[in-house]
Structures are given as structure tokens and as C-alpha cells.
N, C-alpha and C positions, 0 to 999 in steps of 0.2 A: 659114919659119914662126916661128923664134925672133925675128926682127926685129920682126914684128907684136906679139909679146908684150912686148918691151922698150920699145917706144915709149910705150904707155900708162903703164908703170911710171915712165919718165922724166918724163912729164907730171905724174904724181901727186907725185913727189919735188919737181919744180920748183914746183908749187902750194904744197906744204907749206913750202918755203923762203921763198916770198913771204909766207905767213901768219906765219911766225916773225919775219921781218924787220919786218912791220907791228906786231908786239907788242914791240918793243924797249922797254927800261925806262930810266928816268933816276932819279937820286937827288936829292931835295931836301934841302938842309941850310941852315937859317936860322931865326932867331927862337928858337933853342934847341931845335929839333926836327929830326928826320931821318927820312926814309922814302923808299921806292921807289914809283914810279908809272909807268904806261904813257906813253911819250913822245908818243903821239898826242893826249894831253889837253893843253889850254891851262892854264897856271898863272899865277895872279896873287896878289899879296900886298898886305896893308894892315895898318897898326898904329894903335892908339889908345892912350890913356893906360893902359887896363886890359887890353887884349888884343892879341895878334898873330894874324892870320888868313891862312891860305893856302887859296885856292879853286882847285879844278881843275874844268874844264868840258869837255864834248864836245858841240858843236852837232850833230854827226852822230848822236849817241846821245840827244840831248836830256836830258842828265844833268849833275849837279853833285855834287862831293864837297868839303866844307869842313872844315878843321882849325882849331880855335880854341884857342890857349894862353892861359890866364888868367895874367897876369903876377904877381899877388900870390901868394906861396907859401902853401900850406896850412899852417895852424898845427899840424895833426895829420895823421896818415895816415888818420884816420877819414873815409872817403868818405861816410858817412851824414850828417855835418854839412855837408859840401860839397854833398851832394845837396839838402838843404833850402834852403840859402842861394843856390846858383848853378844847379844842374842842373834842379831842378823848375821854377823860373821860366823857364829857357831852353826846356825841353820844352813848357811851356804856351804860350810865345811861338811856337815852331815849329808846334804844333798849331793855334793861332789863325790864323797866317799862311797855312798851307796849306789850312785849312778855308775861309778867305775866298777864296783863289784858286780852289779847286775848287767853291766854292758849295755845299758839303755837309759833313756831319760826318765826320770821319776815324775809322776804326776803329783803336783803340790796343791794342797787344799788347806785354807785357813779354817780353824775351828775354835769354838769356845768350849771351855771345860771348867771344872772346879778342882782346886788343889789347896790343901791346907786350910779348908774352910772358906776359901774366897774364889770368886770368879776370876778366871785367867784366860789368856789367849794361848793358842797352840797351832801346830801345823801337822799335817799328815802327808806322807810321801808314799804313794803306791808304786810297786815295781813288780817285775816278773823276773825270776831267776830259775834257770833250768826247767822252764815250762810251768813253774808254780808261782802263784801270786804271793806277794808279801807286802808288809807294811812297816813303815817307820813312823812313829807318832812322837811328837816332842811338845813340851810346854815349858814355860818359865813362870816363876812366881817370886815376888818379893816378900820374904818373911822377916819381919823385924829388921829391915834395912839390909838384909842379905839376899843376894840374887841366887836362886836355886834353879838349875836347869835339869830337866828330867826327860829321858827318852826311852822308847821301847822299840825293839825290832822283833818281828815274828812272821812266820809264814801263815798264809790264810788257813791252812789245814789244821793249825793248832789254836786258832783265834779264841775260841770259847774258853779253853783252859788258861791261856795266857792272860786274858782280860780279867779273870778273877784276881790275879795278883796285881796287875796294873791298876785296877780300880781301888784295891785295898791300899796300895801305896799312895795313890793320889789323894784318897780320902783322909788318910791318917798322918801324912807328912807334916812336920812342924819343926821349928827351931827350938833348941833346948840349950841348957848349960850357960857357960860364961859368954858365949857369943850373942846372947839375947839382949845385950846392952843397947 
């Protein structure tokens, strides 16, 4: 009788071990930023004169997370000024791009979140594409006088899986290296 009881428990433990292994993390460090992310996501990088960008994507989850570091240091720690000059135009651009793709107006909601160990503001855009709901979530944070913009795009059907990576990146993001001056 005991053998019959132990076999299902062993199977459950084995399945949990496989799930944990599939959720291994990596640490990205480059362009003056550092964060942890799920190793199952594809990472790509690009730089321009004004920004460094790190994009993470998962074709399986049909989702993307992008981190953008503005190279020009903020003159002040006043995020309100940076919001007018950089963040609001960026948010308007995101809203326009995803409205065009979805062929509909996005519902915009302000939100509060935490990033890099500090409270920060963000927005959420809800949309519907091909009969499926989706979401764009964006936030911005000043880390050591550098403005960092982060956004995530995902369909509702993969929300739970995507949010694990999104939360990890938000929680662990920090500025590193020579840009910390």
C-alpha cells in the first residue's frame, strides 16, 4: 500500500523540479544597467547616439519587454521635468503605435509601481487584437541621474507567465558601471 502512495508523490516532486529548472534566471549587465530575467527569454541589444536598448522576447508567450536607458544624464533628480521632455512623448508614441496595430483606441490607466528599489509611476494600455485582449505596461525611473524607460507587451492569455519575468526585471533593475557617476 505504501508503494502506491509514494509513486504519485515522486511524480509530483519530479514535475516541480522540471518546472523550477525551466524558470532558471540569468543576469544581464551592460549599457550601464543590470537586471535579472528568465533564461527562457531571447535577449537582444542595440544602441544609438541617444539611447541603449535591451529587448527581451518570448515567441512562445507572444510577449516583449524592453529596457531603454537615456544616455544623457538628467540635470536634476526632478522626474517631473524629464516626464514632460522625454516620458510623455514616449508614452504618446507607444499609445499611437499600439493603437495603430490593434486598430482601436487603447484604454489608458495610470499606475504606481516599484522599480529598482524605489516607487515610480507607470501607465497601462489595454487593447484588443484579433479578438484577444492584450496589455502594454510602461514605467520610468531615475536611477543615479539616468532616465530608464521600461515597457512590456503581452496578450491576456499569457499574463501569468509573462508577469514572472516582468516583476523580476522591475525588482532587480539597477544602474551599474561607469555611468553611475
